[in-house]
C-alpha positions as CSV (number, residue, x, y, z in Angstrom):
1,M,86.0,95.0,101.3
2,Y,86.5,91.3,101.5
3,D,89.5,89.0,101.7
4,A,89.0,86.0,99.4
5,L,92.0,84.0,100.8
6,G,91.7,84.5,104.5
7,L,94.5,84.3,107.1
8,E,95.4,80.6,106.7
9,G,97.6,78.2,105.0
10,T,101.2,78.6,103.8
11,R,101.0,82.4,103.7
12,V,100.5,82.8,107.5
13,V,103.1,80.1,108.2
14,M,105.7,81.9,106.2
15,I,104.9,85.3,107.7
16,A,105.1,83.8,111.2
17,I,108.5,82.3,110.4
18,M,109.7,85.6,109.1
19,V,108.6,87.4,112.3
20,A,110.2,84.8,114.5
21,L,113.5,85.0,112.6
22,G,113.5,88.8,112.7
23,A,112.9,88.7,116.5
24,G,115.5,86.1,116.9
25,G,118.0,88.1,114.9
26,I,117.4,91.2,116.9
27,A,117.7,89.2,120.2
28,A,121.0,87.7,119.0
29,L,122.3,91.2,118.1
30,F,121.6,92.5,121.6
31,M,123.2,89.4,123.2
32,A,126.3,89.9,121.1
33,L,126.5,93.5,122.1
34,F,125.8,93.3,125.9
35,W,127.0,89.8,126.9
36,P,130.6,89.3,128.0
37,K,133.1,89.5,125.2
38,R,134.0,85.9,125.6
39,W,130.6,84.9,124.3
40,R,130.5,84.6,120.5
41,L,127.9,83.1,118.2
42,P,129.2,79.8,116.8
43,Y,130.1,79.9,113.2
44,S,127.9,76.9,112.6
45,A,124.9,78.9,113.9
46,E,125.6,81.7,111.4
47,V,125.8,79.2,108.6
48,G,122.6,77.5,109.8
49,F,120.7,80.8,109.9
50,V,121.7,81.6,106.3
51,A,120.7,78.1,105.3
52,I,117.3,78.5,106.8
53,L,116.7,81.7,104.9
54,V,117.8,80.2,101.6
55,G,115.6,77.2,102.3
56,L,112.6,79.4,103.0
57,L,113.2,81.2,99.7
58,F,113.2,77.9,97.7
59,F,110.2,76.6,99.6
60,A,108.2,79.8,98.8
61,E,109.1,79.6,95.1
62,Y,108.4,75.8,95.0
63,S,105.0,76.3,96.6
64,S,104.0,79.0,94.3
65,T,105.1,77.1,91.2
66,K,103.4,74.0,92.3
67,T,100.1,75.8,92.8
68,Y,100.4,77.5,89.4
69,R,101.2,74.3,87.5
70,A,98.4,72.4,89.2
71,Y,95.9,75.1,88.3
72,E,97.1,75.6,84.8
73,S,96.9,71.8,84.0
74,R,93.1,72.0,84.5
75,L,92.5,75.0,82.2
76,P,90.7,74.5,78.9
77,A,92.9,74.3,75.8
78,V,92.5,77.8,74.3
79,E,95.1,80.0,72.8
80,S,94.1,83.2,74.6
81,L,91.2,85.0,76.1
82,G,92.9,88.3,76.4
83,G,96.0,90.4,75.6
84,A,98.4,92.9,77.0
85,A,98.6,96.5,76.1
86,E,100.9,99.4,77.0
87,A,98.2,102.1,76.6
88,P,95.1,100.7,75.0
89,S,93.3,103.0,72.5
90,G,90.6,102.4,70.0
91,Q,89.2,99.5,72.0
92,T,86.1,99.3,74.1
93,F,85.7,97.5,77.4
94,D,82.7,96.7,79.5
95,R,84.7,97.4,82.7
96,E,88.0,99.0,83.8
97,I,89.4,97.7,87.0
98,T,92.4,99.2,88.8
99,V,94.6,96.7,90.6
100,L,97.1,97.6,93.4
101,A,99.7,94.9,94.0
102,F,101.5,94.9,97.4
103,Q,103.4,92.5,99.6
104,W,101.5,90.1,99.6
105,G,98.1,90.5,97.9
106,F,96.0,92.5,95.4
107,I,93.3,95.1,95.9
108,F,90.8,95.7,93.1
109,F,89.0,99.0,92.6
110,D,86.0,99.3,90.3
111,E,85.0,102.5,88.4
112,D,83.1,103.7,91.5
113,G,86.1,103.3,93.8
114,R,84.7,100.3,95.6
115,A,87.5,98.0,96.8
116,S,87.8,94.2,97.2
117,R,90.8,92.4,98.4
118,N,92.1,89.3,96.6
119,A,89.0,88.8,94.5
120,V,87.2,90.6,91.7
121,K,83.8,89.7,90.3
122,V,82.9,90.0,86.6
123,A,80.0,88.9,84.4
124,P,80.2,86.2,81.8
125,N,81.6,87.4,78.4
126,E,82.5,90.8,79.8
127,R,85.5,92.5,78.3
128,V,87.6,93.7,81.2
129,L,90.6,96.0,81.2
130,F,93.0,95.7,84.2
131,R,95.1,98.8,85.0
132,I,97.8,97.4,87.3
133,L,100.2,99.2,89.7
134,S,102.7,98.1,92.4
135,N,103.2,100.2,95.6
136,D,106.3,98.5,96.9
137,V,108.4,95.9,94.9
138,I,108.4,94.2,91.5
139,H,105.4,91.9,91.3
140,G,103.9,89.8,88.5
141,F,100.2,89.7,87.6
142,N,99.2,86.5,85.9
143,I,95.8,85.3,84.8
144,P,96.3,81.7,83.6
145,L,92.8,81.5,82.2
146,A,93.6,84.3,79.8
147,R,97.2,83.2,79.2
148,Q,98.4,86.7,80.1
149,T,101.1,88.0,82.4
150,A,102.4,91.5,83.3
151,E,105.4,92.5,85.2
152,L,104.7,95.4,87.6
153,E,107.4,97.8,88.5
154,P,106.8,100.5,91.2
155,G,106.0,103.8,89.6
156,T,104.7,102.4,86.3
157,V,101.3,101.3,85.0
158,S,100.7,98.0,83.2
159,Y,97.6,96.8,81.4
160,I,96.0,93.4,80.7
161,W,92.7,92.9,79.1
162,M,90.6,89.8,78.9
163,Q,87.2,88.6,77.9
164,A,85.5,86.6,80.7
165,P,84.4,83.0,79.8
166,E,80.8,82.3,79.1
167,T,80.4,80.0,82.1
168,S,80.5,80.9,85.8
169,G,83.6,79.9,87.8
170,K,86.4,80.9,90.1
171,F,89.7,81.4,88.4
172,L,93.2,82.0,89.7
173,I,95.2,85.2,89.6
174,Q,98.7,85.0,90.9
175,C,102.0,86.9,91.3
176,L,104.7,85.1,89.4
177,N,107.7,87.3,90.4
178,Y,109.3,86.3,93.7
179,C,108.5,89.3,96.0
180,G,109.3,88.0,99.5
181,L,108.4,85.3,102.0
182,G,104.6,85.8,101.4
183,H,105.0,85.3,97.6
184,A,103.8,81.7,97.6
185,Q,100.3,82.8,98.8
186,M,100.1,86.0,96.8
187,K,96.9,84.9,94.9
188,A,93.5,86.3,94.1
189,W,90.4,85.1,92.4
190,L,88.6,86.1,89.3
191,V,85.0,85.3,90.1
192,V,82.8,85.0,87.0
193,G,79.1,85.0,87.4
194,D,77.3,84.0,90.6
195,Q,80.2,82.1,92.2
196,E,80.8,82.9,95.9
197,E,83.9,84.9,96.5
198,G,84.7,83.0,99.7
199,G,85.5,86.1,101.7
200,D,83.8,88.2,104.4
201,E,82.6,91.7,103.7
202,A,84.3,94.3,105.7
């Protein structure tokens, strides 16, 4: 298994902030419970804490949208390389890949059960069917190259199919539904041909 994104960038910063705020909130709770009754958390501190959380939410959404728009602006002008299906029948595909979405990443399983995290490799011109599931909250699965998006609800199965482009390359896959503080970095790579995945085998 490999991780195409690595532990770096905005994702780790947001997770570190989330852990720090959680620890700070628990510490404040114990202080309120066990310090003398005359000690109270100032109202301004409560407002500030809520403002920080709201600010983080908007920052995560802004970062994700900015990444998506910057990537989409460089895509070739094609109508679609794929489609969505509820339960595809009567169609043939070169590969079927099962995708498990979670906070905050994707795991891809091929027909033999081999797993890769945050990257999937396909051959040029392959017709690929993605069978997509979520194991926690609502996520989005978007392949800008194929102009296709699926919304993933826990307990249901969604499908997207696409035909890989003729030329090799590394193309973005991204969650488009806000799913928590790590949403901004919930990305993966569709690797076509001989491009390096950018991750370490594990």
